[in-house]
N, C-alpha and C positions, 0 to 999 in steps of 0.2 A: 710912846703913843699907841693908842688902841687901834686895831684894824682887824678886818676879816682876812684870813690867810688861806690860800688855796695851794696845796702842794700835790703835784701829780707824780713825783718820783718815788721810787722805793725809799722807805724812810725808817727812822727809828726815833724813839722817844728817850730823851736823856735828861736826867735830873742831877744837879750838882749842889751840894750843901757842904761848905767847909771842905771842898774837894770831893764830896760824895756825888755819884751820878747814877741815874736810873735810865736804862736803855731798853725800849721794847722794839724789837726789830720787825717793822711792818711797812707796807706801802701806805702813805698817809695823805688824806685829803682833809683839810682842817678848816673849820669856820667857828668863830666865837660868836655866840648869840646869848640872849638873856633867857631866864627861866620862862618868862611869859611867852617868848617866841617859840620855845621848845614845846610848850603846852598847846600852842595854837597851830603848830605846823602839822598839817595832815599828811605826814609821810610815814611809810612803813609802820602800820599800826602796832605791830608786835614790838618793834624797837622803841617806838614813841611811848607806848604804854610802860615798857620797862624803864624808860628814862624818867617818866613822871613818878613811878613807884620808888625809884631810887631817890628822887628829889624829895618826895614826901617823907620817906624813911629818914633821910638826913635831917630834914627840918624837925621831925619829932625828936631825934637824938639831941638837937640843939634847942629844945623847948620852943619849937615853932617860931624861932626868930626869922625875920624876913631876910633870907639869904639869896643873893644872886650868884649862881654858880658860874664857873668857867666851864662851859659845855663845849667839848671839842667834837668835830665831825657831826654836827647836828643835822644839817640839811643835805648837802651833797653826799656825804659819806654814808648816811643811813640808807639813801637810795641805792648806792653802790653795794652796800652790805647785803642787800637782798639776794645777790648772786654770789656771795663769798662764803656763806656758811659760818660755822663756829670756828673762830681762831683758837689755836691750841698753843699754850705756852709750854714748851718742852724742856726748858732748862733755865736755871738761874745761876749766874756766875757773879763773883765779886773779885775784881782785879785791883791791884795797887796802881795808883797813878802818882804823878809828881805832887799833886795837891791833896791826895787822900785816897778815896775808894771809888770804884765804878761797879755798879750793879747792873747786870744785863739780863733782861727777860728775852729769851729766844723764841721766835715763832717761825713757821715756815715762810718761804718767799711768797709774795703776792697776797698775803693775808693782812687784814686791817683790824685795828683796835678802836673802840669807841669809848674814850674816857670821860667821866664826869667828875670834876675835881671840886671838893668842898672841904672847909675846915670843920673839925669836930673836937671841941675841947683843946687839948694840946697836940692833936693829930692833924696832919694833912692827909685826907682820904681821897684816893683815886679809885673810883668804881669803874670797871671796864666791862662794857656790854659785849654780848656775842663772843664770849671767850671762856675757855675752860683750861684746866691744868692737865698736862699729860701725866701718864702713869708714874713717871719718875718723880713727880711733884704731888702725888696724891695726898700727902700729909701737909702740903703747903711748904712755905719757906720762912725762916726767921733768923735775924741777925741782930744781936744786941750791941749797942754802943759803937756803931760804925764810924762815927765822926763826932768831934766836939759840937755840942748843941743838939745832936740827934741821939736819942736814947735807944731807938729800936726801929727796925724795918721788917715788915711782914708782908708776905704774899699769900693770900688764902682764897679758897674757892667759896663763893657765896651760894651759888646754885649751879645747875647744869649749863647755864648760859651767861654767867658773869663771874668775874673774879675781882678781888680788891687788893690794892697796894696801900699800905698804911705807913706813913712816916711820922714818928712821934718825937716831939720836941721835949727837951728836959725841963723847961720852965713854962713855955706857952706855945700856942699854935704858930707855926711859921706863916708869914703873910705871903700872899700870892699876887702876882701881877703878870700880865701878858704883854709882850712887846714883839715887834717884828725884827728879824735879823736876816736880811736878804731872803734866801729861800727857806729859812728855818723858822720854826715857831719856838719862842723862848718863854717859859713860865718862870719868873723870878720869885723866889721864896727866901725871906730873910730869917735866919734862925733867931731864937730867943736871945735877949740880952744885947742885941746889936743895934736896935732902933727904939724909938719911943713906943711905949706900950699902946696896943691897938685892940679894939674889939674885932671879932670876926667880920662884922659888917664893914668896919673901916678898912680892914685888910683886903676884903674882896673889892670894895669900891675903889681902893687905891690901884687895883689892877686895871681900871678903866679910865685912867686919866693921868695927866702930869707927864713930865719928862722921865720916863722910866729908865732910859739908857744911863742917865746920870746916877741912878740909885743902884745899878747893878755893880757888884764888885766880887771879890773872891769868895765871899760867904753867901752863896746863893744856890738855889736849885733851878736848873734849866731843863726845858724840854726842847731838844734840838733834832731836826730831821736830817738824817744821814742815810747812806745806802748800806744794805746788808742782804745777804741771801743765806738762809740756814736750812739744814735738813730737818725732816720731821717724819712722824710715823703715819701721816695721812696717806690714803690711797686715792684721793681725789684731788687733782690739780686743775684749776678752772681755766687755764689758758696755756698756750704752747707757742714756742718760737718758730715752729716749722713754717708758719705762714709769713714770717718776717714782719708781722705787725703785732700790736698788743691786744688785738681783738679777742674777747673771751670766746671760748669754744662754743658756748650756747648761741653766740651771734654769728658764727661762721657757717656758710652754706656748704657743708661737707662733713664727712665722717672723720673725726680726729680722736685719737685715743692716746693718753699719756700713761706710761708705765713708770711710776716714780721709783726712786732709789730704794725706798722701804720695801717694795714688792720684791725687787731683786735680792735684797738681803734676807728677807723672810724665806724666800724659796732657795736661797744659796745657789742661784743660777751661775753657772760657769761659762756657758757658751751663749753668744748673742742670739743665735737662731732658737735656742731653747727658751730664752726669756721672751722672745717675740711670739713663738708658736704657742706658748702656754698662757699668754695673757692678752694678746691683741686679736680682735675679732677678724675673721676671714683670713687669718695667717696660718699657714702650715709649712712645715720644714720641707726643704728640697735638696738637702745634702746629707752626706753620711755622718753619723755620730763621730765625735772626737776627731774632726777634721778641720783643716784651715778654710774649708768652703762653707762659710756661714750663710748659705743661700736659703731664702724662703720664697714662698708663693703668696701673693696678696690678690685676692679675688681671682685666683686661678692662673696668674701670670708671674713669671720669674722676675724678681726685683734685685738681683745680686749687685747691680751697679747704682741703684737708686738710693744713695745715702747722702745726707748732709752731716756736717759737724758744726754745731753751734749755728745752724741756719745757713751755712755756706756750703755749696756743693763739694762733695768729696768723691768725685767720679773718676774711675779708671776705665779707659775704653777697652782694655783687653782682659784684665784679671781682677779677681776679688782680693783685697788686702786682708790680712789677719785682723781680728777684732779682739778686744779685751774689755771687760766690764768694770775693772777696778776703779777707773777714773770717770765713770759715767754717772751723772746725777739723775738722769731720766732718759727714757726712750719715748719719742713722739712719732706716731704713725698717722699719716694722712693717706687715706685710701682713695684709689682712682687716679686718673691721669693728672699729672701735676707739672707739666713742662713749663708753665708760667713761673714756677719756682725753681725747678731743677734742670731746665734745659732739655737735652735729648735723653730720655729715659723710657723704659718700658711702661705700659699703662696701668699696672696693678696698683701702684702707690709709691710713697716715698717715706723714708725713715730718717729722722733727725736724731743725732747723738749729741745730747747736751752734756757737756763735761763739767766736772766739779770746779768751782771757782774759789779764789782766795776769800778768807774770812777776815774781818777786821778785829776779831778777838782770837787769842791764842787757842789752838786746837791741835791735839796730838792723839793719834789712835794707832795702836799696834794690834794686829790680828793674825790668827793662824788657824789652819784647819787640817784635819786628817780624816781619811775615809777609805772606802772600798777601793780595791786595786792599788793599795799603797799610794793613794793620791795625797799629796801634801802641798800646802801653800802657806807662804808667809808674806805679809804685806804691812805697809805703814802709810798713814795719811796724816801729813803735817800741814798746818796752815797758821797764818797770823800776820800782824803788821810788822814792817821792817823799820819804821820810824815813829817818833812820838806823835806826830800829827795823823798817823794812820792813812796817809795818802799813798803809801806804797805797801802792798801786801803780796804774799806768796802762797802757793799751795804746791805740795809735792806728794805725788802718789807713786809708790813703787811696789811691785809684787814679783814673786818668783814661784813657779808652779811646776810640779812634776807628778806624773801619774802613769802607772801601767794601764792597760786597757782590758776589756773583757775577753780579748783574744788570748787563747791559752798558748802563747809562744813568747819566749824571752826576746828582749831587744825590740819589742813593738810597744813603744811608749810615747808619751806626750811631754814636751818641755816647753815652757813659756816664761819669758822675762819681759817686764815692761817698766818704764819709768816715764812719768808725765809731769813735768814742771810747768807752772803757770805763774806769771808775775803781772800784777795789776798796778798801774800808776795813775792816780787821780791828778792829772796835770794842773787842772784848775776847776772852778765850779762847773764849767760847761764841757770840759774835755777830759776824756780818760782813754788810756790805751792798755791793751792786754797783750803780753807776749806769751805764746804757748808752744810747747814742744812735746814730742812723743817719740820714744824709741820702743819698738815692740819686736821681739824675736820669738817666733812661734814655730816649733817643729812638731809635726804630727805624723803618724805612721801611714803607710799605704793602706787605703781603705778601698780595696778593689771589689768588695762584695762577694756574694755567693750566687750561683745559678738559681733560677726559679724552680727548676726540677730538683726536688729534694727539700725545698723550703715552702713555697706556696703551691707548688704542683707536685704530684706524685712522682716518685722515683723508685724503680724496682730494687735498687740497691739499698734503699732505706732513707731515713731522714737525716739531713746534714746537721751536725751540731752547730748551734748558732755561734760558738766561739771558734769555729774552724777558720784557718788562715791558708790561703792558696797563693800568697805572694812569696817574697823572699825576705826573711827576717833581717838580714844584714844590709839591706839596701837603705839608702838615705831617707826614703819616704818623701815627705813634702816639707820643705823648710822655707819660711817666708819671713822677711824682715822689712820693717817700715821705719823710716826716719823722717820726722816731720817737724818743721819750724814755720812759725808764722806770727803775724800780729793782727790785732783787731782794734781799730780806732773809731771812737764814737764822739761826736761833737754836737752839742745842742745849740742850734742857731738861735732859738727862742724857746718860749714855753711850749710852742706848738710844732716846731720844725726841728728835725734832727738829721744828721748825716752820719752814715757808717761806711767805713772803708776797711777791707780786710785783704790780706795776702797770705798765701800758704804755699810752701815748697815741700814736696814729698819725694823721697827716693824709696822705691819699692823694688826689692830683690826677691826673686823666687827661684828655688832650685829643687828639682824633682827627679828622682830616679827610682823606677819601680818595674816590677814584672806584672803584666796584666793578662787577663783571659781574652782570647780571640774567639774561641768556639768550644763546644762540648761535643765529644765524639758520640757515635751511636750507642756505645755501651753505657752512656749517661753517667760516667764516672771519670773519664779521662779528659782533662782540660788542656787544650792547646794554648800555649802562652807565647808572648814575645815581651821584650823589654823596651823601655823608652827612657830618655833623658832630656829634660827641658831646663833651660836657664834663661831667666828674664832679668833685665835691668831697666827699670822705668824711672824717668824723671818727669814729674808732674808739677805744673805751676798753675795755681788758681788765684784769681783776684776778682773782687767784686766791690762795687760802690753803689749805694742806693740812698735815696732821700725819702723820708716820711714826714708828712705834715697834715695838720688839721686846719680847716677853714670853713667858712660859711658863705653860701649864696642865698641871701634872704633868710628864710627860716629853715633852709636845708643844710645839714651838716655833711662835710666831706672829710674823708681820710685818704690821702693820696700816697701811693707807693710808686716810685720810679727809680729804675736802676739799670746797671749794665754789669754783665758777667763776662769774664774771659778765661779760657783754659788753653794750655798748651801742654802736650804730652809727647815724649820721645821714648820709644821702646826698642831696645836691642834684644833680639830673640835668637836663641840657638836651640836646635833639637836634633836628636839622633835616635835611631831605632835599632834594636839588637835581636838576635836569636835568643830563645830561652827554652829550657827543657819542659816537656809536658809534665803534668803532675796529677797524681791520683787524688780525686776530690775527697775520698773517704779515708785514705791512708797516705797522706802527703809525705813526700821525702824531699827535703829542701836541698838543692844542689849547691847553694852558696854563691851563685852569681849568674851571669848571662853569657851568651856566646859572642860570636863576632858580630860586628855591625853589618846591617844590610847595605848592599851596594847603593851608592848615591842617596842614602837616607839622611845625610848630614845637611842641615839647612841653617843659614844665617841671614837674618833680615833686620832691617831698620824700618820701623813704622812710626809715623808722626800723625798726630791728630790735634786739631785746634778748633776752637769755636768761640763765637761772640754772640751774646744774647742781650737784647734790649727789651725791657718790659715796662709796662705802665698799668696801674690798677687804681680804680677809684671806688671807695666804699661810701655809698650815699645813704643818708638816713633821713626818713620822712616821718611826719606825724609823731613828734616827740620820741623819735628813735624807735618807734614800734615797727616800722617797715624799713628794711635794710636791703639795698640793691648793690651787688658787687659786679663791676665791669672791668675786665682785665684782658690783656693780650701781650704776647711776646713774639718777637721775630728773632730767629736764630740763623746764623751763618756758620756752617760747619764744613770742614775739609779734612780729608785723610789722604795719606800717601804711603806707599810701601816700596822698598827697594831690596833686591836680592844682593847681599853683600858678597856672595861667592862669585857672582857673575858681574864684573865691573862694566861690561858692555850693555847690560840690560837697562832698559829705560825705567824710570820711576813711575809707577802707576799711581794716579791721583784722582780724586773725585771731590767736587764741591756741591753742596746742597743748601737750599734755603727753605725754611719752614715757618709758618705762622701758627701759633697755638693760642686760641681764645679761652676765656673762662668767664662764665656768666652765672651769677647766683642771686637768689632772693631769699630773705628771711622775714617772716612775720611773727612777731611776739604776741601770742595770745595773752600772756601775762609775763611778769618779769622773770619767771622761772620756767616758762614753757614757750618753745618756738617751733614753728613749722618752716621747712626750707625746701628749696629745689635748686638744682644746679645743672649746668652743661659745661663740660670741659674736654679738652683734647690734649694729646701728647704726640711726640714724634721720636723716631730713632732712625739714624742713618743706616741704609742698607747698601753695602758696596757690591759692585759687580755690574755686568752688562747682560743683556738678552742676546738671543741668537742674531738679532738684527743690529747689534752693537749699541743698543739704547741703554743709557745709565739707569739703574734702578732708582726709583723714588723712595723717600723715607717711608717707613711703616707708620701707620697712624692709629692712635687709640682714641676712641670717642665714647663718652659716657654721659648718660642721663641718670640723675639721682634725685629722689625725693625722700623726706624723712621728718621725724619729729624728735626734739630734744627736750629734756626736762631735768630740773634740779629738785630733789625730794628731801624730805626730813630736815627742814630748815637749812637747805643747801649743803647738806653733808653727803648726799648721794646723787650721782649724775647718771643719766640714761640716754642712749641714742637708739632709735629704731630707723633703719634705712632700707630703701628699696632701690636697686640700681640695675642698669642695662649697659654693659661695657663691651665694645667691639674692637678687635685688633684687625686692621686691614692692611693691604699691600704686603702680605707675607709671600715669600718666594715658595714656589712649588714647581714640579717638573713640567717642562714644556712638552705637551703631547706630540708636537710635530718635530721637536728636536730634543730628545731625551737627555742629551749631554748638556743642555742649557736649562735655565729656570725662567719662569715668568712670574709676575706679581699678581696672581689671582687668588692667593690663599687668604682665608679669613677665619677667625675664631671669635666666639662670642661667649660671654659670661653674664648670667643673670642671677640675682640673688637677693636674699633677705638677711639682714644682720641686726642683731640685738646685743647691745653691750651695756654694762652697768658697772660702776665702781665707786667706792667711797666708804663711809662709816655708817653702819646701821644703828648702832648704839655706842656709847662711849666704850672704847676698847675693842669693839667688834668691827673689823674691816672686811671688805669683800671686793673681789673683782671677778666678774662672770661674763661669758660671751656665748652666743649661739650664732652659727652661720649656716644658711642654706645656699649652696652654690651649684648652679647648673652651667658647667663650662664645657662647650662642645666645639667641634670643627664644623664650620658652616660652609666653607668652600675649600676644595683641595683637589689636586690631581694625583696625589700619591695615597693619601689616607682616605678612608671611607667617610663621607659627609655624615655627620650625626654621631661620630665617635666622641667619647669623652676625653678631655685633656688628662694627661698622665699626672698621677699623684694628687689629684684634686678630689677630696671627698665631697659627696653631696651634702652630708651633715657633719658638722663638727661642733663640739661643745667643750668649754673649759670653765672650771670653777676653782677659785682659791680664796680661802677665808681664814682669818686669824682672830683669836680672842685672847686678850690679856686681862688677867684678874687685876682690877684697879685698886682694891683696898684690902686691908687685913694682913694676916701673917703671910699669906701666899701672894701678896701683891707683887707684880713683876713677872709672875709665872704665866706663860702663854702657850697656846696650842695653834697649830696650823693644819689645815686639811684641804687637799686639792684633788680634782678629777680632771682627766683629759680624755675625751672621747673623740676618736677620729673614725669616720665611717669608711665603708668599702670604697676603694679607689682602683682605677685602671693602672696597670703597671707600665704601659707604653701607649703610644698614639695608635698602634694597630688594635688596641684593646684585646690583645691575645691572651692575657692573663690578668687576674685581679689580686689586689692586696686586701686581705680580710680586715674588717673593722676591729678596733681594740679599745678597751677602757683601762686606762692606767690610773692608779691611785698613789698620791703623794701625801706626806704628812710631816709635821715638825713639832718639836717640843723645845721651848726656849725659856730662858730666865734672864731678865734684865733688871739690874738694880744699880742705880746711880751710874758709875762709870763702867761697870762690868756687864758684858753680854756673853751668854752661853747659849748654844743652839745645837740640836741634834735633828738632822733632816733625813727623811727616808723617801727615796724615789723608787717608783714601781714596787710599791709595798707588797703586793701579792705575786711578784715575780712573773708577770704576764709575758708570755713568749709572743712577740709581734714583730712585723716588718714595718720599719719606719718610713722608708722611701725606696724608690726603684729608679735605676737608670734605663735598664732594658732587661730582657729575659736572662742575660748573663750576669747581671749585677743588681742584686737586691740587698738591702742593708738591714740586718736585725737591730732592733732597739736595745738599749742597755738593760741588763737584768736588774734585780733588786740591789740597790746601793744604799750605803749609810755614810753620812758625813757629819763629823763633829767639828764645830767651829767656836772660837773664843776671841773676844776683842776687849781691849781696855783703853779707856780715854783718860788722859791726864793733862 
């Protein structure tokens, strides 16, 4: 039976003839209409014109016979395509199945295809609008005699915005028919010699009437919608999971930026903080290079605990866990207060780590790299189905990494091992569950820095070499291990309503032993040191459940988000401090250890933290979805306690707090590809302790006002956001002028800025991601530091650029080049503003070659060996950036 079909899930197109199948992996919204309806439909003039041109061209090829095509995605999809850009087919695969062959056209996730299907002679021709072939398919695809009755399959590029799939019969054109199959669209095509001879008109008419289910059998071609997510070489991703909804970024009232996997691979980023600070607007690093502390500042504020994993909070109340990029599909950054999503967090922003998920087609990749400082890494990425029905699939990422550092001392190195398994089970048509694990062991050296005198300030003894080390080489450094297990259950209640529930358990262990600098003597070369030892064992439990749904009240569309989060964390902590020998800053002599422990320096504590958050958000759309209003709020109930395990008679100190965090936003779409927005949002973070009058501190609060404009350019291949914001952090503790041994909550800091970001494809093969941020971050109220001082490590001006170009055709096709700039302006080294870190411009570059399954790359970082200071803790600890480095990498897919 003929019917219009609407599919809103991520989908694929599948065609089977004598066991042959064609799959195009896309999200699909499908409607079958006549040629006359296509011609009359006043939608997307560019797409509609292309549709008519393809129809006229096909009629001419068939001597102007009156053909009625099966046109898919004619009405609803073409409207959606205005915001989706050009879909890129990046790979074609043929797999053996029980019945024959399977041909897979791979595209990135969340991209759509617009096929126009018509017979031509002995061929079934599928013209696909708004699509192109990736560089690996620059010469097209061809397979002869894939199955009985089918003599050839080809995939070719028609022009810059369309491709063509052609299925050739051996005797006559296959006949086509459209049927419904629950949530799938099925195009049945009978190969030659199996039915009564038909003209093309009869074949097409047959697709619009009769009991088509009875005529389908083993020898047919089907188009079936199924789920799939694939990687691609695009730099622009139109939506993000950080908001917990499927709202496109252009319709979201806030600054959101996605760093896709391809950018991480092109830059060969090793550390999370590097990938963020090189590519995300308003983000600068706030931790030492080659350390386990992947801390960054967003809009001037530290966000070390503001992380999600696949949209679910991954917060640790006390420490920052190690991070690894090998199993990360993309990084999503939401700037500004986001407690509605993340609970208690600092106000700068939130980062979502979206991990690699299983694929329904076999995928195997081996990779290795070697570079400066004897850095070496080996990794593999395996994925595929585990059963014939492909309802169970897995993915396994494993990597091992070792590197010396720029410090000119033996035994100061980095070691990292990770394994990340994922198992997906499609239980039924409406229910799926994912089990995901992670084990990561990361050991990094002591990064105790160098004094400001001799690096950024003058020192009469001379300039300190940037590879100087003033710790102890044989100390353990910092060792952090994380073991994580969890599940993620999704159930579709209907076409418009879905429920998600996730649980995650994490064990986080940290061990640190180091010698650190306490002071520099008057000779400006002798450093006074002491030693410390820290051991942490944290058990963290996170669970969340939320409901999303779409409904209408009259002519107004609503998208509702309602949920609850719960977290419990228990931390066993032990610390001890030791004596250590002084060391000469310019001629260090390592003593090989530390002295006796300081009296009464041993501490053992048990800290517990827990929180419950309940939130509700409604996204309301008016005037044909031109005006979008977002109203949301969250109530959090948090508690913390601490107990001294050495003193069994001591009472447990505890504190309970409640906080409400609103979010209000408005978006007005001037056109489908241009939107104006404004927003108001708040965040909170618990502050433990009491005042001199024994009053419990209130949570600190972040408050932001933001306006901006977003646009999709170049046929939706390039995305740009321009934002203006004013962000205030209040209720900060500062010294009580009447009782200096106590604090009061009168401190306040403010950040105002302008941010411009853009990313995507300028021309076929030419990708770019670029950002500029102006940030004015200052102390506005304080009893210790001078009001008006700038916040530490926050540059007023920061700019980043990364661009790649791949030669698409000819003998050099697959050869590519990358070029990057990172400019960080002058920054204050501490809140006293007692010294400054000079600005710097770092240049990066890459040369790579990618041909079929093989990928080779040569990456250069700090190409001109610029000597610069990356970050500062205080005047005793500033951290030089890495010198010129080279990294060669290779991978092979099979």
